C-alpha positions in Angstrom: -2.5 6.9 -21.7 -6.0 7.8 -20.6 -6.6 9.4 -17.3 -9.5 9.1 -14.8 -10.0 11.0 -11.5 -11.5 7.9 -9.8 -13.7 10.3 -7.7 -16.7 8.0 -7.5 -17.8 4.5 -8.6 -20.0 6.1 -11.3 -17.0 8.0 -12.8 -14.7 5.0 -12.5 -17.2 2.7 -14.3 -18.3 5.3 -16.8 -14.9 6.2 -18.0 -13.1 2.9 -17.5 -15.6 0.6 -19.1 -16.2 2.8 -22.2 -12.9 4.5 -22.7 -10.6 1.7 -21.6 -12.6 -1.5 -22.4 -10.4 -2.4 -25.4 -7.2 -0.7 -24.3 -4.0 -2.7 -24.0 -2.2 -0.1 -21.8 -2.8 0.1 -18.0 -5.6 2.3 -16.6 -3.9 5.2 -15.0 -5.2 8.0 -12.8 -4.8 10.1 -9.7 -6.2 10.2 -6.2 -6.3 13.1 -3.8 -5.7 12.2 -0.1 -6.6 14.9 2.5 -3.9 15.1 5.2 -5.7 16.6 8.2 -4.1 19.3 10.2 -2.9 18.5 13.7 -3.4 14.7 13.2 -1.6 11.5 12.5 -3.0 10.5 9.1 -3.0 6.9 8.0 -2.2 6.8 4.2 -1.9 4.1 1.6 -0.7 4.3 -2.0 -3.7 3.1 -3.9 -2.1 3.5 -7.4 0.9 1.6 -8.3 4.1 2.6 -10.3 4.1 1.5 -14.0 5.5 -2.0 -14.5 9.0 -1.8 -15.8 9.4 -5.5 -16.7 6.7 -8.1 -17.4 7.3 -11.8 -18.2 7.0 -15.4 -17.0 9.3 -17.2 -14.6 10.2 -20.5 -16.2 12.6 -22.0 -13.7 13.4 -21.7 -10.0 15.5 -22.9 -7.1 14.8 -22.4 -3.4 16.4 -19.0 -3.5 16.0 -17.7 -7.1 13.7 -17.2 -10.0 14.6 -17.1 -13.7 12.8 -15.8 -16.8 15.0 -17.0 -19.7 13.4 -14.4 -22.0 14.0 -11.4 -19.6 16.7 -8.8 -19.5 17.0 -7.2 -16.1 19.9 -4.9 -17.2 17.7 -1.8 -16.8 17.1 -2.5 -13.1 18.9 -0.1 -10.8 21.0 -1.8 -8.2 20.4 1.0 -5.7 16.6 0.9 -5.8 14.0 -1.4 -4.4 11.4 -3.2 -6.4 8.3 -5.3 -6.0 7.8 -8.4 -8.0 4.1 -9.3 -8.2 2.9 -12.7 -9.4 -0.1 -12.3 -11.7 -1.0 -15.9 -12.6 -1.0 -19.3 -11.0 -1.6 -20.6 -7.5 0.2 -17.6 -5.9 -1.4 -14.9 -8.1 -1.3 -11.6 -6.3 1.7 -12.3 -4.1 4.2 -9.4 -3.7 7.9 -10.0 -3.3 10.0 -7.1 -2.0 13.4 -7.3 -3.8 16.6 -5.1 -3.7 17.7 -4.0 -7.1 21.1 -5.6 -6.5 19.4 -9.0 -6.6 18.5 -8.7 -10.3 21.1 -10.0 -12.7 20.8 -11.0 -16.3 17.5 -13.0 -16.5 17.5 -14.0 -12.8 16.5 -12.8 -9.4 18.6 -14.2 -6.5 18.8 -13.9 -2.7 15.2 -15.0 -2.2 13.8 -17.5 0.3 11.0 -20.1 0.3 10.8 -20.3 -3.5 8.9 -23.3 -4.9 7.6 -24.3 -8.4 4.4 -22.4 -7.6 6.4 -19.2 -8.2 6.9 -20.1 -11.8 4.2 -17.8 -13.1 3.6 -14.5 -15.0 5.0 -11.5 -13.1 5.3 -7.7 -13.1 8.3 -5.8 -11.7 7.8 -2.3 -10.4 10.2 0.1 -8.8 9.3 1.1 -5.2 8.4 4.8 -5.2 10.5 7.0 -2.9 10.0 10.0 -0.6 10.8 12.3 -3.4 8.5 10.5 -5.9 5.6 10.8 -3.5 6.1 14.2 -1.9 8.4 15.9 -4.5 12.2 16.2 -4.6 11.9 19.7 -3.3 8.7 19.0 -1.2 6.4 20.1 -3.9 3.6 18.4 -1.9 3.8 21.2 0.6 4.6 19.5 3.9 5.7 21.8 6.7 9.5 22.2 6.5 11.7 22.7 9.6 13.6 20.5 11.9 12.6 17.2 13.6 10.6 19.1 16.3 8.7 21.5 13.9 8.3 19.8 10.5 5.6 17.4 9.3 6.9 13.9 9.8 6.4 10.8 7.6 6.4 7.6 9.6 7.3 4.5 7.6 7.1 1.0 9.3 10.6 -0.5 9.3 9.4 -4.2 9.3 10.7 -4.8 12.8 7.9 -3.2 14.8 9.3 0.4 14.7 9.3 3.3 12.3 11.7 5.2 10.1 10.7 8.9 10.5 11.4 11.5 7.8 11.0 15.2 7.4 11.9 17.9 5.0 14.7 19.9 6.6 15.1 23.7 6.1 18.6 24.5 4.9 20.9 26.0 7.6 24.4 26.2 6.0 26.9 25.0 6.8 25.3 22.6 9.3 22.1 21.5 7.6 22.0 20.9 3.8 18.3 20.8 3.7 16.0 18.3 2.0 14.5 14.9 2.9 16.1 13.7 6.1 15.8 10.6 8.3 15.5 11.4 12.0 18.7 10.0 13.5 20.2 9.5 10.1 21.1 11.5 7.0 19.7 12.5 3.6 16.9 10.1 2.6 15.2 11.4 -0.6 15.4 7.8 -2.0 13.8 6.0 0.9 11.5 3.4 -0.7 7.8 2.7 -0.1 6.1 -0.6 -0.9 2.8 0.2 -2.4 0.9 -2.5 -0.4 2.0 -1.0 2.9 0.5 1.9 4.7 2.3 4.8 6.4 1.6 7.8 8.6 1.8 11.5 7.9 2.1 13.5 11.1 0.7 16.9 10.1 2.0 19.7 12.3 0.7 22.4 9.9 -2.3 24.5 10.8 -4.3 23.6 7.6 -5.3 20.5 5.8 -3.1 19.4 2.9 -4.1 17.7 -0.3 -1.7 15.0 -1.3 -2.1 13.9 -4.9 -0.9 10.4 -5.9 -0.8 9.1 -9.5 -0.1 5.8 -11.1 -1.6 2.6 -12.5 -5.0 1.3 -11.2 -4.6 -2.1 -9.5 -7.3 -4.4 -10.8 -6.3 -7.8 -9.5 -6.0 -9.3 -6.0 -2.9 -8.6 -4.0 -1.3 -10.7 -1.2 1.1 -9.4 1.3 2.4 -10.7 4.7 0.8 -9.7 7.9 2.5 -10.2 11.3 1.1 -10.7 14.7 0.6 -7.2 16.2 0.1 -3.9 14.4 0.4 -3.8 10.6 0.0 -0.7 8.5 -1.8 -1.6 5.3 -2.8 0.2 2.1 -6.4 -0.6 1.0 -5.1 -0.6 -2.6 -8.3 0.2 -4.5 -9.4 3.9 -4.6 -13.1 3.3 -5.2 -15.6 1.0 -3.6 -13.5 -1.2 -1.3 -15.3 -1.9 2.0 -14.8 -4.0 5.1 -17.3 -6.5 3.6 -16.0 -6.9 0.0 -12.3 -6.4 0.4 -11.3 -9.9 1.4 -10.8 -8.9 5.1 -13.7 -11.0 6.1 -12.0 -14.2 5.0 -8.7 -13.2 6.7 -9.4 -11.7 10.1 -9.6 -13.7 13.3 -13.3 -13.4 14.4 -14.4 -13.0 18.0 -15.2 -10.2 20.4 -13.5 -7.0 21.3 -10.8 -8.8 23.3 -10.1 -11.7 20.9 -10.8 -10.6 17.3 -8.4 -8.8 15.0 -9.1 -5.1 15.0 -9.2 -2.7 12.0 -8.2 0.8 13.1 -9.3 3.4 10.6 -10.1 7.1 10.3 -13.7 7.7 9.6 -14.7 11.4 9.2 -11.6 12.4 11.0 -12.1 10.1 14.0 -10.0 7.0 14.6 -12.6 4.1 14.8 -12.1 0.4 15.5 -13.9 -2.4 13.8 -13.9 -6.2 14.2 -15.8 -9.2 12.9 -18.0 -10.5 15.6 -18.9 -14.1 16.1 -22.7 -14.5 16.1 -24.2 -15.2 19.6 -28.0 -15.0 19.2 -30.0 -13.3 20.3 -27.5 -10.8 21.7 -24.9 -10.6 18.9 -25.9 -10.8 15.3 -22.4 -11.4 14.0 -20.6 -9.7 11.2 -18.6 -6.4 10.9 -19.1 -4.3 14.1 -17.8 -1.0 15.2 -16.6 -0.7 18.8 -18.9 1.8 20.4 -21.2 1.7 17.4 -24.2 -0.2 16.3 -25.5 -2.0 13.3 -23.8 -3.9 10.4 -20.7 -2.1 9.3 -19.9 -4.3 6.2 -20.4 -1.4 3.9 -18.0 0.9 5.6 -15.6 2.1 2.9 -11.9 1.5 3.6 -9.7 4.6 4.0 -6.5 4.7 1.9 -4.5 3.4 4.8 -5.5 1.5 7.9 -4.0 -0.5 10.8 -4.7 -4.2 11.1 -4.1 -5.3 14.7 -3.5 -9.0 14.2 -4.3 -11.1 17.2 -4.1 -14.3 15.3 -0.8 -15.7 13.9 1.2 -14.3 11.0 -0.4 -15.0 7.6 -0.7 -13.6 4.1 -3.6 -11.1 3.6 -5.2 -11.1 0.2 -7.1 -8.0 -0.7 -9.6 -8.3 -3.6 -10.9 -5.5 -5.8 -14.5 -4.5 -6.0 -16.5 -6.0 -8.8 -16.5 -2.7 -10.7 -12.8 -3.3 -11.5 -13.5 -6.5 -13.4 -12.5 -6.2 -17.1 -10.5 -3.0 -16.7 
């Protein structure tokens, strides 16, 4: 496969449009995320694992999907997977599925399935702690115990976090390796690529975290709950507050009523919302709390927090136009 560093729009367009325009394999690349020392860093995986199975669901029930041409025997029962619909009315929707729910040509144990789910799909394994940071912590996070090591905070889907660190071996009491605070060994803890997470960097220097995978070139939909949601911005180059699809999703208003985007900008955690126009005092549009001017062109960090003051709904993020045709 070809590789691109995706360091700028110019590079992405120059390499992808010429080198990959007629390619049938996915566009793959890598992205470097700077993990700032002494900070809580909001991170998203903006490159996806390679699709392990692709096909078309041709029948369904309320709790299952079937592709009569598929063979899911290669799916690991102990891993987690994402099933992404890539055609039809629900194109872009991500379904989080345990590997044990795949059998033969079917996926079972689902909820809310309708005929709209009968569409083209891609199955990807959810990357794990050891996939992202290295089985032996090749990424270089500070090792230690729960009080001294760098900590990776992963939302647990219930309003809390699972917190992981790389433990220094201390035989016979501590085996060492990836560990869940309050739990045990956890090198296989899964990450859903549409979700954001936090790296609490206790080290004294910045760290460069390199992530590789397939470039996502289509819209992606994922559920957002009322309250604080940790989100990956999904697209490494050119995605902004104004062009990402957030404008069509967020509840508009003022600082006390609108949805709030919490995002690190130049090392400072800033807050943005979409203001309702109130001439001549408020022009309307993307606004920074404590700032001035139109912030529509503010580029999204790899991971951000969406404080949802509206009701739960599906957020659809859309790629910048430079991704079309890749």
